[in-house]
ROSE-4610 file (N, C-alpha, C; in Angstrom, 1 decimal, always signed):
// ROSE-4610
residu = [M/M/M/S/S/S/L/L/L/R/R/R/P/P/P/A/A/A/L/L/L/A/A/A/F/F/F/A/A/A/A/A/A/A/A/A/I/I/I/V/V/V/C/C/C/A/A/A/A/A/A/A/A/A/T/T/T/T/T/T/A/A/A/P/P/P/P/P/P/A/A/A/A/A/A/A/A/A/Q/Q/Q/V/V/V/P/P/P/P/P/P/S/S/S/A/A/A/Q/Q/Q/E/E/E/A/A/A/A/A/A/A/A/A/Y/Y/Y/Q/Q/Q/G/G/G/L/L/L/H/H/H/A/A/A/A/A/A/A/A/A/L/L/L/Q/Q/Q/G/G/G/D/D/D/T/T/T/A/A/A/A/A/A/L/L/L/T/T/T/R/R/R/L/L/L/L/L/L/A/A/A/A/A/A/R/R/R/A/A/A/D/D/D/V/V/V/H/H/H/A/A/A/R/R/R/D/D/D/A/A/A/H/H/H/G/G/G/R/R/R/T/T/T/P/P/P/L/L/L/H/H/H/V/V/V/A/A/A/T/T/T/F/F/F/A/A/A/R/R/R/Q/Q/Q/H/H/H/E/E/E/A/A/A/I/I/I/R/R/R/Q/Q/Q/L/L/L/A/A/A/R/R/R/A/A/A/G/G/G/A/A/A/D/D/D/L/L/L/N/N/N/A/A/A/L/L/L/E/E/E/A/A/A/D/D/D/R/R/R/Y/Y/Y/D/D/D/A/A/A/V/V/V/T/T/T/I/I/I/A/A/A/A/A/A/V/V/V/A/A/A/D/D/D/D/D/D/E/E/E/A/A/A/T/T/T/L/L/L/R/R/R/L/L/L/L/L/L/L/L/L/Q/Q/Q/L/L/L/G/G/G/A/A/A/S/S/S/A/A/A/R/R/R/Q/Q/Q/V/V/V/T/T/T/S/S/S/R/R/R/Y/Y/Y/D/D/D/G/G/G/T/T/T/A/A/A/L/L/L/I/I/I/A/A/A/A/A/A/A/A/A/H/H/H/L/L/L/G/G/G/H/H/H/D/D/D/G/G/G/V/V/V/V/V/V/R/R/R/Q/Q/Q/L/L/L/I/I/I/A/A/A/A/A/A/G/G/G/A/A/A/P/P/P/Q/Q/Q/G/G/G/P/P/P/V/V/V/H/H/H/T/T/T/V/V/V/F/F/F/A/A/A/S/S/S/A/A/A/K/K/K/A/A/A/M/M/M/E/E/E/T/T/T/A/A/A/P/P/P/I/I/I]
num = [1/1/1/2/2/2/3/3/3/4/4/4/5/5/5/6/6/6/7/7/7/8/8/8/9/9/9/10/10/10/11/11/11/12/12/12/13/13/13/14/14/14/15/15/15/16/16/16/17/17/17/18/18/18/19/19/19/20/20/20/21/21/21/22/22/22/23/23/23/24/24/24/25/25/25/26/26/26/27/27/27/28/28/28/29/29/29/30/30/30/31/31/31/32/32/32/33/33/33/34/34/34/35/35/35/36/36/36/37/37/37/38/38/38/39/39/39/40/40/40/41/41/41/42/42/42/43/43/43/44/44/44/45/45/45/46/46/46/47/47/47/48/48/48/49/49/49/50/50/50/51/51/51/52/52/52/53/53/53/54/54/54/55/55/55/56/56/56/57/57/57/58/58/58/59/59/59/60/60/60/61/61/61/62/62/62/63/63/63/64/64/64/65/65/65/66/66/66/67/67/67/68/68/68/69/69/69/70/70/70/71/71/71/72/72/72/73/73/73/74/74/74/75/75/75/76/76/76/77/77/77/78/78/78/79/79/79/80/80/80/81/81/81/82/82/82/83/83/83/84/84/84/85/85/85/86/86/86/87/87/87/88/88/88/89/89/89/90/90/90/91/91/91/92/92/92/93/93/93/94/94/94/95/95/95/96/96/96/97/97/97/98/98/98/99/99/99/100/100/100/101/101/101/102/102/102/103/103/103/104/104/104/105/105/105/106/106/106/107/107/107/108/108/108/109/109/109/110/110/110/111/111/111/112/112/112/113/113/113/114/114/114/115/115/115/116/116/116/117/117/117/118/118/118/119/119/119/120/120/120/121/121/121/122/122/122/123/123/123/124/124/124/125/125/125/126/126/126/127/127/127/128/128/128/129/129/129/130/130/130/131/131/131/132/132/132/133/133/133/134/134/134/135/135/135/136/136/136/137/137/137/138/138/138/139/139/139/140/140/140/141/141/141/142/142/142/143/143/143/144/144/144/145/145/145/146/146/146/147/147/147/148/148/148/149/149/149/150/150/150/151/151/151/152/152/152/153/153/153/154/154/154/155/155/155/156/156/156/157/157/157/158/158/158/159/159/159/160/160/160/161/161/161/162/162/162/163/163/163/164/164/164/165/165/165/166/166/166/167/167/167/168/168/168/169/169/169/170/170/170/171/171/171/172/172/172/173/173/173/174/174/174/175/175/175/176/176/176/177/177/177/178/178/178/179/179/179/180/180/180/181/181/181]
x = [+24.8/+24.1/+24.2/+24.5/+24.7/+23.3/+23.3/+22.1/+21.7/+22.7/+22.4/+21.4/+21.6/+20.6/+19.2/+19.1/+17.7/+17.1/+17.9/+17.4/+17.0/+17.8/+17.5/+16.2/+16.0/+14.8/+13.6/+13.7/+12.7/+12.4/+13.4/+13.2/+12.5/+12.8/+12.2/+10.7/+10.4/+9.0/+8.2/+8.8/+8.1/+7.9/+9.0/+8.9/+7.8/+7.8/+6.8/+5.4/+5.2/+3.9/+3.5/+4.4/+4.2/+3.8/+4.4/+4.1/+2.9/+2.4/+1.3/+0.0/+0.2/-1.0/-1.9/-3.2/-4.1/-3.8/-4.1/-3.9/-4.8/-4.3/-5.1/-5.7/-6.9/-7.5/-7.3/-6.1/-5.7/-5.6/-5.7/-5.4/-6.2/-7.5/-8.3/-8.7/-8.1/-8.6/-9.9/-10.6/-11.9/-11.6/-12.4/-12.3/-12.8/-12.6/-13.1/-14.6/-15.2/-16.7/-17.2/-16.5/-16.9/-16.7/-15.5/-15.2/-16.3/-16.7/-17.6/-19.0/-19.3/-20.6/-20.6/-19.4/-19.4/-20.1/-20.8/-21.4/-21.0/-21.4/-21.1/-19.7/-19.5/-18.1/-17.1/-17.6/-16.6/-16.1/-17.0/-16.6/-15.7/-16.1/-15.3/-13.9/-13.8/-12.5/-11.7/-12.3/-11.5/-10.9/-11.7/-11.3/-10.5/-10.4/-9.8/-10.5/-11.8/-12.6/-12.9/-12.0/-12.1/-13.4/-13.8/-15.0/-16.3/-16.3/-17.4/-17.4/-16.2/-16.0/-16.5/-16.1/-16.5/-18.0/-18.6/-20.1/-20.8/-20.3/-20.9/-20.7/-19.6/-19.3/-20.1/-20.3/-21.1/-22.6/-23.0/-24.4/-24.5/-23.4/-23.4/-23.5/-22.8/-22.7/-22.0/-22.3/-21.7/-20.3/-19.4/-17.9/-17.5/-18.4/-18.1/-18.8/-19.4/-20.2/-19.2/-19.8/-19.0/-19.5/-18.6/-19.0/-19.2/-19.4/-19.7/-18.5/-17.3/-16.2/-15.8/-16.6/-16.4/-15.4/-15.1/-14.1/-14.9/-14.3/-14.8/-14.2/-14.7/-14.1/-12.6/-12.2/-10.8/-10.0/-10.5/-9.8/-9.6/-10.7/-10.7/-9.7/-9.7/-8.7/-7.3/-7.1/-5.7/-5.3/-6.1/-5.8/-5.5/-6.2/-6.1/-5.0/-4.4/-3.3/-3.8/-5.0/-5.6/-5.4/-4.2/-3.8/-4.8/-5.2/-6.1/-7.4/-7.9/-9.1/-8.9/-7.8/-7.5/-7.5/-6.9/-6.9/-8.4/-9.2/-10.5/-11.4/-11.2/-12.0/-11.5/-10.3/-9.8/-10.3/-10.3/-10.9/-12.4/-13.0/-14.5/-14.8/-13.8/-14.0/-13.9/-13.3/-13.2/-12.3/-12.6/-11.9/-10.6/-9.5/-8.2/-7.8/-8.3/-8.0/-9.0/-10.0/-11.1/-10.6/-11.2/-10.8/-11.9/-11.4/-12.4/-12.7/-13.4/-13.9/-12.8/-11.7/-10.6/-9.7/-10.1/-9.4/-8.2/-8.1/-7.0/-7.4/-6.4/-6.6/-5.9/-6.0/-5.4/-3.9/-3.3/-1.9/-1.3/-2.0/-1.5/-1.7/-2.7/-2.9/-1.8/-1.4/-0.3/+1.0/+1.2/+2.5/+2.7/+1.6/+1.8/+2.0/+1.5/+1.6/+3.0/+3.8/+5.1/+4.9/+3.8/+3.4/+3.8/+5.1/+5.7/+5.0/+4.6/+4.0/+2.6/+1.8/+0.5/+0.6/+1.5/+1.8/+2.2/+3.1/+3.5/+2.4/+1.5/+0.3/-0.6/-0.9/-1.8/-1.3/+0.0/+0.6/+0.6/+0.9/+0.8/-0.6/-1.6/-3.0/-3.4/-2.7/-3.0/-3.4/-3.2/-3.4/-2.4/-2.8/-1.9/-1.1/+0.2/+1.1/+1.1/+0.3/+0.3/-0.8/-1.7/-2.9/-2.5/-3.2/-3.2/-4.3/-3.8/-4.7/-4.7/-5.6/-5.7/-6.2/-6.8/-7.3/-6.1/-4.9/-3.7/-3.2/-3.9/-3.4/-2.0/-1.7/-0.4/-0.4/+0.6/+0.6/+1.2/+1.1/+1.6/+3.1/+3.8/+5.2/+5.6/+4.9/+5.2/+5.0/+3.9/+3.7/+4.8/+5.1/+6.2/+7.5/+7.9/+9.2/+9.2/+8.1/+8.1/+8.3/+7.7/+7.8/+9.1/+9.9/+11.1/+11.0/+9.9/+9.7/+10.4/+11.7/+12.6/+12.1/+11.8/+11.4/+10.1/+9.2/+7.9/+8.2/+9.1/+9.5/+10.1/+11.0/+11.6/+10.5/+9.5/+8.5/+7.6/+7.3/+6.4/+7.1/+8.4/+9.2/+9.2/+9.5/+9.6/+8.2/+7.1/+5.8/+5.3/+6.2/+5.9/+5.3/+5.4/+4.9/+5.5/+4.6/+5.1/+6.2/+7.2/+8.3/+8.5/+7.4/+7.4/+8.0/+7.7/+8.2/+7.9/+6.6/+6.3/+7.1/+7.3/+8.1/+9.5/+10.0/+11.4/+11.6/+10.6/+10.7/+10.7/+9.9/+9.8/+11.1/+11.6/+12.9/+14.0/+14.0/+15.1/+15.0/+13.8/+13.7/+14.2/+13.9/+14.3/+15.8/+16.4/+17.9/+18.5/+17.9/+18.4/+18.4/+17.5/+17.5/+18.8/+19.4/+20.6/+21.9/+21.8/+23.0/+23.8/+25.1/+25.9/+25.9/+25.8/+25.8/+27.0]
y = [-33.6/-32.9/-31.4/-30.7/-29.3/-28.6/-27.5/-26.8/-25.9/-25.5/-24.6/-25.2/-26.5/-27.0/-27.1/-27.4/-27.4/-26.0/-25.0/-23.6/-23.2/-23.6/-23.2/-23.9/-25.1/-25.8/-25.1/-24.8/-24.1/-22.7/-22.0/-20.7/-20.9/-22.0/-22.3/-22.6/-23.3/-23.6/-22.3/-21.5/-20.2/-19.4/-19.3/-18.4/-19.0/-20.3/-20.9/-20.6/-20.8/-20.5/-19.1/-18.2/-16.7/-16.4/-17.0/-16.7/-17.4/-18.5/-19.2/-18.9/-18.3/-18.0/-16.9/-17.1/-16.0/-14.7/-13.6/-12.3/-12.1/-11.6/-11.4/-10.0/-9.9/-8.6/-8.2/-8.4/-8.2/-6.8/-6.5/-5.2/-4.1/-4.3/-3.3/-2.2/-1.0/+0.2/+0.6/+1.4/+2.0/+2.8/+2.6/+3.3/+4.7/+5.6/+7.0/+7.0/+6.2/+6.1/+5.6/+4.6/+4.1/+5.1/+5.8/+6.8/+7.9/+8.3/+9.4/+9.0/+7.7/+7.2/+6.9/+6.8/+6.4/+7.4/+6.9/+7.7/+7.1/+7.8/+7.4/+7.1/+6.0/+5.7/+5.5/+4.9/+4.7/+6.0/+7.0/+8.3/+9.0/+8.9/+9.6/+9.0/+7.6/+6.9/+7.3/+7.3/+7.6/+9.0/+10.0/+11.4/+11.7/+10.8/+11.1/+12.1/+12.2/+13.2/+12.7/+13.1/+12.7/+13.2/+14.4/+14.9/+14.1/+13.7/+12.9/+11.5/+11.0/+9.6/+9.7/+10.7/+10.8/+10.9/+11.7/+11.8/+10.5/+9.9/+8.6/+7.5/+7.4/+6.4/+6.6/+7.8/+8.1/+7.8/+7.8/+7.5/+6.0/+5.2/+3.8/+3.3/+4.0/+3.5/+2.2/+1.3/+0.0/+0.0/-0.2/-0.1/-1.3/-2.3/-3.5/-3.5/-2.3/-2.2/-2.5/-3.1/-3.5/-2.8/-2.4/-1.9/-3.1/-2.8/-3.8/-4.8/-4.4/-5.2/-5.9/-5.7/-6.3/-5.5/-4.3/-3.5/-2.8/-2.9/-2.2/-0.8/+0.1/+1.4/+1.4/+0.3/+0.2/-0.1/-1.0/-1.3/+0.0/+0.8/+2.0/+3.0/+3.2/+4.1/+3.6/+2.3/+1.8/+2.1/+1.9/+2.2/+3.7/+4.6/+6.0/+6.5/+5.7/+6.0/+7.1/+6.9/+7.8/+7.3/+7.7/+7.1/+7.4/+8.6/+8.9/+8.2/+8.1/+7.3/+5.9/+5.3/+3.9/+3.8/+4.8/+4.8/+4.8/+5.7/+5.9/+4.6/+4.1/+2.8/+1.7/+1.6/+0.5/+0.7/+2.0/+2.3/+1.9/+2.0/+1.8/+0.3/-0.5/-2.0/-2.6/-1.8/-2.4/-3.7/-4.6/-5.9/-5.6/-5.5/-5.2/-6.3/-7.5/-8.6/-9.0/-8.2/-8.5/-8.7/-9.6/-9.8/-9.3/-8.6/-8.2/-9.3/-9.0/-10.0/-10.9/-10.3/-11.1/-11.7/-11.6/-12.2/-11.4/-10.1/-9.3/-8.5/-8.4/-7.7/-6.4/-5.5/-4.2/-4.4/-5.3/-5.6/-5.8/-6.7/-7.1/-5.9/-5.1/-3.9/-3.0/-2.7/-1.8/-2.4/-3.7/-4.4/-4.3/-4.5/-4.5/-3.1/-2.1/-0.7/-0.2/-1.0/-0.6/+0.6/+0.6/+1.7/+1.3/+1.6/+1.2/+1.9/+3.1/+3.9/+3.3/+3.0/+2.4/+1.0/+0.2/-1.1/-1.0/-0.2/+0.0/+0.3/+1.2/+1.6/+0.4/-0.3/-1.5/-2.5/-2.8/-3.8/-3.3/-2.0/-1.5/-1.5/-1.4/-1.5/-2.9/-3.9/-5.3/-6.1/-5.6/-6.4/-7.5/-8.6/-9.8/-9.8/-10.1/-10.3/-11.8/-12.6/-14.1/-14.6/-13.8/-14.2/-14.8/-15.8/-16.3/-15.5/-14.9/-14.0/-14.4/-13.8/-13.9/-15.2/-15.2/-16.5/-17.5/-17.1/-17.9/-18.4/-18.1/-18.6/-18.1/-16.9/-16.3/-15.6/-14.7/-13.9/-12.5/-11.6/-10.3/-10.4/-11.3/-11.4/-11.9/-12.9/-13.4/-12.3/-11.5/-10.4/-9.4/-9.0/-8.0/-8.4/-9.7/-10.2/-10.3/-10.7/-10.8/-9.4/-8.4/-7.1/-6.3/-6.9/-6.3/-5.2/-5.2/-4.2/-4.5/-4.2/-4.6/-4.2/-2.9/-2.4/-3.1/-3.3/-4.0/-5.4/-6.1/-7.5/-7.5/-6.6/-6.6/-6.4/-5.5/-5.3/-6.5/-7.2/-8.3/-9.5/-9.7/-10.7/-10.4/-9.1/-8.7/-8.9/-8.8/-9.0/-10.4/-11.4/-12.8/-13.4/-12.8/-13.4/-14.8/-15.7/-17.1/-17.1/-18.0/-18.1/-19.6/-20.3/-21.7/-22.1/-23.3/-23.8/-23.0/-22.5/-21.7/-20.4/-19.8/-18.6/-18.9/-20.0/-20.4/-20.5/-21.1/-21.2/-19.8/-18.9/-17.5/-16.8/-16.9/-16.3/-16.8/-18.1/-18.8/-18.3/-18.1/-17.6/-16.2/-15.4/-14.0/-13.9/-14.8/-14.8/-15.3/-16.2/-16.6/-15.5/-14.5/-13.5/-12.6/-12.6/-11.7/-12.5/-13.8/-14.6/-14.8/-14.7/-15.0/-16.5/-16.9/-18.3/-18.7]
z = [-9.6/-10.6/-10.4/-11.4/-11.3/-11.2/-10.4/-10.2/-11.4/-12.1/-13.3/-14.3/-14.7/-15.7/-15.1/-13.8/-13.1/-13.1/-12.8/-12.9/-14.3/-15.3/-16.6/-17.1/-16.6/-17.0/-16.3/-15.0/-14.3/-15.0/-15.4/-16.1/-17.4/-18.1/-19.4/-19.2/-18.2/-17.9/-17.6/-16.7/-16.4/-17.6/-18.5/-19.7/-20.6/-20.8/-21.7/-21.1/-19.9/-19.3/-19.4/-19.3/-19.4/-20.8/-21.8/-23.2/-23.8/-23.1/-23.6/-22.8/-21.7/-20.9/-21.6/-21.4/-22.0/-21.3/-22.1/-21.5/-20.3/-19.2/-18.0/-18.0/-17.4/-17.2/-15.7/-15.3/-13.8/-13.5/-12.2/-11.7/-12.4/-12.5/-13.3/-12.4/-12.6/-11.8/-12.4/-11.6/-12.1/-13.4/-14.4/-15.7/-15.4/-16.3/-16.2/-16.1/-16.9/-16.9/-15.5/-15.0/-13.7/-12.6/-12.6/-11.6/-11.7/-12.8/-13.0/-12.4/-12.5/-12.0/-10.5/-9.9/-8.5/-7.6/-6.6/-5.6/-4.2/-3.2/-1.8/-1.5/-0.8/-0.3/-1.5/-2.6/-3.7/-4.2/-4.4/-4.9/-3.9/-2.6/-1.6/-1.5/-1.6/-1.5/-2.7/-3.9/-5.1/-5.0/-4.5/-4.5/-3.2/-2.3/-1.0/-0.2/-0.4/+0.3/+1.7/+2.6/+4.0/+4.7/+4.4/+5.0/+4.6/+3.3/+2.8/+3.4/+3.5/+4.1/+5.6/+6.3/+7.7/+7.8/+7.0/+7.0/+6.6/+5.6/+5.1/+6.1/+6.7/+7.7/+8.9/+9.3/+10.5/+10.3/+9.0/+8.6/+8.3/+8.7/+8.5/+7.1/+6.2/+4.8/+4.8/+3.9/+3.8/+3.4/+4.3/+4.0/+3.1/+3.0/+2.2/+0.9/+0.5/-0.8/-1.9/-3.0/-4.1/-5.4/-6.3/-7.6/-8.5/-9.8/-10.8/-11.0/-10.6/-10.8/-9.4/-8.4/-7.1/-6.2/-6.7/-5.9/-4.7/-3.5/-2.4/-2.4/-1.5/-1.4/-1.1/-0.3/+0.0/-1.3/-2.1/-3.4/-4.2/-4.3/-5.0/-4.4/-3.1/-2.5/-2.7/-2.8/-3.0/-4.4/-5.4/-6.8/-6.9/-6.1/-6.2/-5.3/-4.5/-3.6/-2.6/-2.1/-1.1/+0.3/+0.9/+2.2/+3.3/+3.4/+4.5/+4.3/+3.1/+2.9/+3.3/+3.0/+3.4/+4.9/+5.6/+7.1/+7.6/+7.1/+7.6/+7.3/+6.2/+5.8/+6.8/+7.0/+7.9/+9.3/+9.8/+11.2/+11.2/+10.1/+10.0/+9.8/+9.8/+9.7/+8.3/+7.3/+6.0/+6.1/+5.3/+5.2/+4.4/+5.1/+4.4/+3.4/+3.6/+2.7/+1.7/+1.6/+0.6/-0.8/-1.5/-2.9/-3.8/-4.9/-5.9/-6.9/-8.0/-8.9/-9.5/-9.8/-10.3/-9.2/-8.0/-6.8/-6.4/-6.6/-6.2/-4.9/-4.0/-2.7/-2.8/-1.8/-1.8/-1.8/-1.1/-1.0/-2.4/-3.2/-4.5/-5.5/-5.3/-6.1/-5.9/-4.7/-4.4/-4.8/-4.7/-5.1/-6.6/-7.4/-8.8/-9.3/-8.6/-8.9/-8.5/-7.8/-7.2/-6.3/-5.6/-4.7/-3.2/-2.9/-1.6/-0.5/-0.6/+0.5/+0.8/-0.2/+0.1/+0.6/+0.1/+0.6/+2.1/+2.4/+3.8/+4.7/+4.3/+5.1/+5.3/+4.2/+4.3/+5.3/+5.2/+6.1/+7.5/+7.7/+9.1/+9.7/+8.8/+9.3/+9.5/+9.1/+9.4/+8.2/+6.9/+5.7/+5.7/+5.1/+5.0/+3.8/+3.9/+2.8/+2.3/+3.0/+2.8/+1.9/+1.5/+0.7/-0.7/-1.1/-2.4/-3.2/-4.2/-5.0/-6.5/-7.2/-8.7/-9.1/-10.3/-10.9/-11.1/-11.0/-11.2/-9.9/-8.8/-7.5/-7.2/-7.4/-7.1/-5.8/-5.6/-4.4/-4.9/-4.0/-4.2/-4.4/-3.7/-3.8/-5.2/-5.7/-7.1/-8.1/-8.0/-9.0/-8.9/-7.7/-7.5/-8.0/-7.7/-8.1/-9.6/-10.2/-11.7/-12.3/-11.7/-12.3/-11.9/-11.0/-10.6/-9.6/-8.8/-7.8/-6.5/-6.5/-5.4/-4.0/-3.9/-2.6/-2.1/-3.0/-2.6/-2.2/-2.9/-2.6/-1.2/-0.9/+0.5/+1.5/+1.3/+2.3/+2.5/+1.4/+1.5/+2.2/+1.9/+2.6/+4.1/+4.4/+5.9/+6.6/+5.8/+6.4/+6.4/+6.0/+6.1/+4.9/+3.7/+2.5/+2.3/+1.8/+1.6/+0.5/+0.8/-0.1/-0.4/-0.7/-0.9/-2.3/-2.8/-4.0/-5.2/-5.3/-6.5/-6.5/-5.3/-5.3/-5.6/-5.3/-5.6/-7.1/-7.8/-9.3/-9.9/-9.4/-10.0/-9.7/-8.5/-8.1/-8.9/-9.2/-10.0/-11.4/-11.9/-13.3/-13.4/-12.4/-12.4/-12.3/-11.5/-11.4/-12.7/-13.4/-14.7/-15.7/-15.6/-16.6/-16.5/-15.4/-15.2/-15.0/-14.9/-14.6/-15.9/-15.9/-17.1/-17.3/-18.5/-18.9/-19.6]
């Protein structure tokens, strides 16, 4: 049996699922209204205000505090690409693998944003590339591959991201997009 029909079938299933799935409210960064209302660690993380972070963390502010969307200060710093804030929060014990309300972690947030520098930092600090995230039980690798973020995909694979059967179907579908038929 030829492999090409099997790959075409897998690609068709993935495409059908992608076009029939309900729209996702995934990767929701803080809105302007939420950002303006932030106080404490969330505000300092968003702004990359290292002096405020130092002061708040010394006063034992809750590094695991959540906003209305379940985002921790680490999630907010990741969305804002605030590297020093991410380092400070990690040193203070922030959970690098925490999931927000839609079940996204900082690694997936950086991966979807094609933010290689933030992803590299998170992985160096000990965040996992292996987590199953989102309401669709995907991974950062699936999301990055789907979006064509080559550098992110390479980093995630090097960091041990799972490449099981689901990942094979997505990779096959991506290959079919560019393969001559």
